[in-house]
N, C-alpha and C positions, 0 to 999 in steps of 0.2 A: 417456745410457745409460752406466752404469759397468760394471766388469768382472763383477760379480755378475749383473747383468741379462744380459750376454752369455753367461755360462756357463749360466744357467737356460734361455735361449732355445735354446742349442745342445743341451742335454739333451732339451728338448721335441722339437726337430727330429729327433734321433736316435731317440727313442721312436716318433714317427710313422712314420719311414722303416722301422723294424723291424716295426711292425705291418703296414704295406703289403706288405713283403716276405713275411711269414708268410702273409698272405691270398692273395698270388699263388701261393705254393707249394701251399697247400691247394687252390686252384682248379685248378692244373695236375694235381694228383693225383686230382681228382674228388671230393674231400671238401668242396668249397665249397658244396654244396647246403644248402638250409635244413633245417628240422627233419624233414622227411619228404617222400616223393613223393606221398602220397595227395591232398593238396590243391594240389599244384604245377601251374601251367599249362604248365610246360616239362618235365613228367615224361617225356614220350616222347623228348626230346632230351638228357636228363641223362646225362652220361658215367658217373656213379656207378651208375646203374641197369643200364647195359650190361655192367658188370664181372662 
């Protein structure tokens, strides 16, 4: 593994970590629900619907 491989691997790890962080923030805000509540089995417990 040379330096270029290490840099590419590090960039991929940073991108994956950023995506996970954004998804967690969206879930905390309640906007992590799927496309709608009409067909969702968890619609009664969705924090987005209660707002």
